Each structure stands twice: as structure tokens, then as C-alpha cells.
C-alpha positions as CSV (number, residue, x, y, z in Angstrom):
1,M,102.9,87.1,81.7
2,E,105.9,84.9,82.6
3,P,105.6,81.2,83.0
4,Q,105.0,79.8,86.5
5,C,108.1,79.1,88.4
6,K,108.4,75.4,89.0
7,N,109.7,75.8,92.5
8,L,107.4,78.4,93.9
9,T,108.1,79.3,97.5
10,K,106.4,81.4,100.1
11,D,109.2,84.0,99.8
12,T,108.6,84.2,96.0
13,A,104.9,84.6,96.6
14,I,105.5,87.4,99.1
15,V,107.7,89.3,96.7
16,Q,105.1,89.2,94.0
17,L,102.3,90.2,96.4
18,R,104.1,93.2,97.8
19,K,104.6,94.5,94.2
20,H,100.8,94.8,94.2
21,D,100.3,96.4,97.6
22,V,98.1,99.5,97.4
23,G,98.6,100.5,101.0
24,T,96.2,103.3,102.0
25,K,95.9,104.7,98.5
26,F,92.1,104.0,98.3
27,S,91.3,104.0,102.0
28,Q,89.2,107.2,102.1
29,W,87.5,106.8,98.7
30,L,84.2,105.5,100.2
31,S,82.8,105.9,103.7
32,T,81.1,102.5,103.9
33,K,84.0,100.0,104.2
34,H,84.5,96.3,104.6
35,S,87.7,94.3,104.8
36,I,88.4,90.6,104.2
37,L,91.4,88.5,105.0
38,L,92.7,86.2,102.3
39,P,94.6,83.6,104.4
40,L,97.4,81.8,102.5
41,L,99.2,78.9,103.8
42,V,101.8,76.4,102.6
43,K,101.0,72.7,102.8
44,E,102.9,69.8,101.2
45,G,104.7,72.2,98.9
46,K,101.6,74.0,97.6
47,I,100.1,77.3,98.5
48,Y,96.5,77.2,99.6
49,L,93.7,79.7,100.3
50,L,91.5,79.3,103.3
51,F,87.7,79.8,102.8
52,T,84.7,79.8,105.1
53,V,81.1,78.9,104.5
54,R,78.7,81.3,106.0
55,S,76.2,80.1,108.6
56,K,72.7,79.4,107.1
57,E,71.3,81.4,110.1
58,L,72.8,84.7,108.8
59,R,70.5,87.2,107.1
60,T,72.8,88.1,104.3
61,S,74.3,85.5,101.9
62,P,73.6,82.4,104.1
63,G,75.5,79.3,103.2
64,E,77.8,81.1,100.7
65,V,81.5,80.6,100.4
66,C,83.5,83.7,101.4
67,F,86.7,84.9,103.1
68,P,86.7,85.9,106.8
69,G,85.8,89.6,107.0
70,G,83.2,92.2,107.6
71,K,82.3,95.8,108.1
72,S,84.7,98.3,109.6
73,E,84.0,99.3,113.2
74,P,84.9,102.5,115.1
75,G,87.8,100.8,117.0
76,D,89.5,99.5,113.9
77,T,92.6,101.6,113.0
78,D,92.6,100.5,109.3
79,E,91.5,97.8,106.8
80,I,94.1,95.4,108.2
81,A,92.7,95.8,111.7
82,T,89.2,95.1,110.5
83,A,90.2,92.0,108.6
84,L,92.2,90.6,111.5
85,R,89.4,91.3,114.0
86,E,86.8,89.6,111.8
87,A,89.1,86.6,111.2
88,H,89.5,86.2,115.0
89,E,85.8,86.5,115.6
90,E,84.8,84.1,112.8
91,V,87.4,81.3,112.9
92,G,89.6,81.9,116.0
93,L,92.6,83.1,114.1
94,Q,94.7,85.3,116.4
95,P,96.2,88.5,114.9
96,H,99.7,87.4,115.8
97,Q,99.2,84.2,113.8
98,V,98.9,86.2,110.6
99,E,101.9,87.6,108.6
100,V,100.2,90.4,106.8
101,I,101.7,90.9,103.3
102,C,99.7,93.5,101.5
103,R,96.4,95.1,100.7
104,L,95.2,94.5,97.1
105,V,93.1,96.8,95.0
106,P,89.6,97.0,96.6
107,H,86.3,96.4,94.9
108,I,82.8,97.8,95.3
109,T,79.7,95.8,96.0
110,K,76.3,96.2,94.4
111,V,75.1,98.3,97.4
112,G,78.1,100.7,97.1
113,S,80.3,99.4,99.9
114,M,84.1,99.2,99.3
115,V,85.7,95.9,100.1
116,T,89.5,95.8,100.7
117,P,91.3,92.4,100.5
118,V,94.1,92.0,103.0
119,V,96.5,89.1,102.1
120,G,98.4,87.3,104.8
121,F,100.2,84.0,105.4
122,I,99.2,81.8,108.3
123,D,100.9,78.6,109.6
124,S,99.8,75.3,108.1
125,S,99.2,74.0,111.6
126,F,96.4,76.4,112.2
127,Q,93.3,74.7,113.6
128,A,90.2,76.8,112.8
129,Q,87.6,77.2,115.5
130,P,84.5,78.4,113.6
131,N,82.0,80.6,115.4
132,P,78.8,78.7,114.6
133,S,76.7,81.8,114.5
134,E,78.8,83.1,111.6
135,V,80.7,80.1,110.0
136,S,79.5,76.6,109.4
137,K,82.7,75.2,107.8
138,V,86.3,76.0,106.9
139,F,88.1,74.5,103.9
140,L,91.2,74.9,101.8
141,V,91.7,75.2,98.0
142,P,95.0,75.1,96.2
143,L,95.8,78.5,94.8
144,E,96.7,77.0,91.4
145,Y,93.1,75.8,91.1
146,F,91.9,79.3,90.3
147,L,94.0,79.3,87.1
148,S,93.2,75.8,85.9
149,P,89.9,74.7,87.5
150,H,88.1,71.4,86.8
151,S,84.8,73.4,86.6
152,H,84.5,77.1,85.8
153,C,81.9,79.4,84.3
154,S,81.6,83.2,83.9
155,F,78.9,85.7,83.1
156,H,78.4,89.4,83.0
157,V,76.4,91.5,85.4
158,T,75.7,95.2,85.5
159,I,76.4,97.1,88.8
160,F,75.5,100.8,88.8
161,G,75.5,100.7,85.1
162,H,79.0,99.2,85.0
163,R,79.4,95.8,83.2
164,L,81.5,93.3,85.3
165,L,82.7,89.8,84.5
166,I,81.7,87.3,87.3
167,H,83.6,84.0,87.8
168,C,82.2,80.9,89.4
169,F,84.5,78.0,90.4
170,S,83.1,74.6,91.4
171,Y,85.4,72.8,93.8
172,V,85.2,69.3,95.4
173,D,87.3,68.9,98.5
174,P,89.3,65.6,98.1
175,Q,89.3,65.2,101.9
176,D,85.5,64.7,102.3
177,Q,84.1,65.1,98.8
178,S,82.2,68.2,99.9
179,A,81.2,70.4,96.9
180,Y,81.5,74.2,97.0
181,Q,80.6,77.1,94.7
182,I,83.1,80.0,94.9
183,W,81.8,83.0,93.0
184,G,81.3,86.8,93.0
185,L,83.8,88.9,94.8
186,T,85.3,85.9,96.6
187,A,86.1,84.3,93.3
188,R,87.4,87.6,91.9
189,F,89.9,88.1,94.8
190,A,91.0,84.5,94.7
191,L,91.6,84.7,91.0
192,L,93.5,88.0,91.3
193,T,95.7,86.5,94.1
194,A,96.5,83.5,91.9
195,L,97.4,85.6,88.9
196,I,99.7,87.7,91.0
197,V,101.5,84.8,92.9
198,L,101.7,82.2,90.1
199,Q,102.4,84.5,87.2
200,K,100.7,82.0,84.9
201,Q,98.1,82.3,82.0
202,P,94.7,81.1,83.2
203,S,92.8,78.5,81.2
204,F,89.9,80.9,80.7
205,D,89.4,84.6,79.7
206,V,89.8,87.3,82.4
207,D,89.2,91.1,82.3
208,Y,92.7,91.9,83.4
209,D,95.8,92.9,81.4
210,L,98.0,90.0,82.4
211,N,101.1,92.0,81.5
212,D,100.1,94.7,84.0
213,L,97.8,93.4,86.7
214,M,98.4,96.3,89.0
215,A,97.4,99.0,86.5
216,S,94.4,97.0,85.1
217,S,93.0,96.1,88.5
218,E,93.3,99.7,89.6
219,Q,91.6,100.9,86.4
220,H,88.7,98.5,87.0
221,F,88.2,99.9,90.5
222,V,88.5,103.6,89.4
223,N,86.0,103.1,86.6
224,L,83.5,101.4,88.9
225,Y,84.1,104.0,91.6
226,R,83.3,106.9,89.3
227,T,80.1,105.1,88.2
228,V,79.1,104.5,91.8
229,K,79.8,108.0,92.9
230,S,77.6,109.4,90.1
231,K,74.8,107.1,91.2
232,L,74.9,107.6,94.9
């Protein structure tokens, strides 16, 4: 993998991300589908990812860090529409405020649902309006943190008989000293985005071929998909 460009710009990031756009290649592989929006923004010369904290009143994963997103609904035309609708419902982000860049390789959850990450840039002036029934907080993390974190751990889990490497990043927001745990699929998609955009060797081991992220991430998904299909 090439060294990180010292003067990384939004345009450079967009070029790198579009090289990894899978489009609709995997759209029909599973019937149960979710989409998430990975909102990138440029602030003070750095690229950040926007995260949400799920309301503690929710039945599933209360209080966990995630990206805006949710299950596809009949009125959604595609994964992008689902991600944008959910982001609007959860944090008040209007669809026209998002410059959609690409769809990255999806992943499959432990219950057999396919999750497609949609990456888009939003304006740094965006003021989130969290829906309290779904989101308790919104915060930013520099993208570069996911390649050189102050606190990181990893472990393996087995899903449908397939062994997966799980990352966990601990992050303290310098604005208010709030501490967050970013792990699971959220961490996996944040890490993949950082690897694609920054083109830099991480400070820890990953289960990707850093010289061919596209092919290795697709192979991970295909292997997991085959295992899931044989179990369902």
C-alpha cells in the first residue's frame, strides 16, 4: 500500500472511494437488507466520520455506537435511498445535503441480514438534529484514527461457521471528554473506509490484502455469503 499523501483532499478521497464502488453488484444476493450511511466531512483540513449513539430505549443494541441506517422499506428504490431516508429520520440530514460517492462491499450480520455501506460527503456546517427515540448523541472521529488509534483491540468470532476478525476502537472526544466504544460492523466499515481513503498501513493487523482491498473485501463477503446460504 502506498504511503499516505500529506495533502489529502476531499477530491483525492472521492477518487479513491469511487475505485471501490460496487454499485448494484450484490444488491439481490440476500432478501433481508439494511443500509447505513457513512457520512464523511472535512473539518480544519481533516476528514472525519460522523457517528451516532443509539437510544437506550431501543430494543436492539441500545446505547451502542453506529452509523445512521436501518432496514430497507418497500418505498426505497435502492440501498442509497434506504441510507438517506434513515439518516434523515435519525439525525435530520436532508438527502440533498449528501454527496453520495459510492457503495462499498456489504457484510452479513449474525442473523443473516445483508448490510450495505453507502459513503457520502456532507458539509462541515451540518447541525445534527437527533431523533431522541432513535439517537441519543452524534459525534465525530478523525478518519485517520482508525489506522493509528490510541486504544484498539481485536478478537475472533464465529458467524454461521465462518471465523471473523472483530475490531474495537476506544475513542475519547476531545470536545467533551466523552468516551465511546466503536466495534463490530461499525468498526469494520470505518476501518475499511480509512484504508481506502488514506492508503496507509494500519498500526495493527487486519484481515484484508492491503495491496488489493477491493478484491479481498469482496472475497470476505462471498465466503461469508456462501456459508450463510448453506445454513439458512
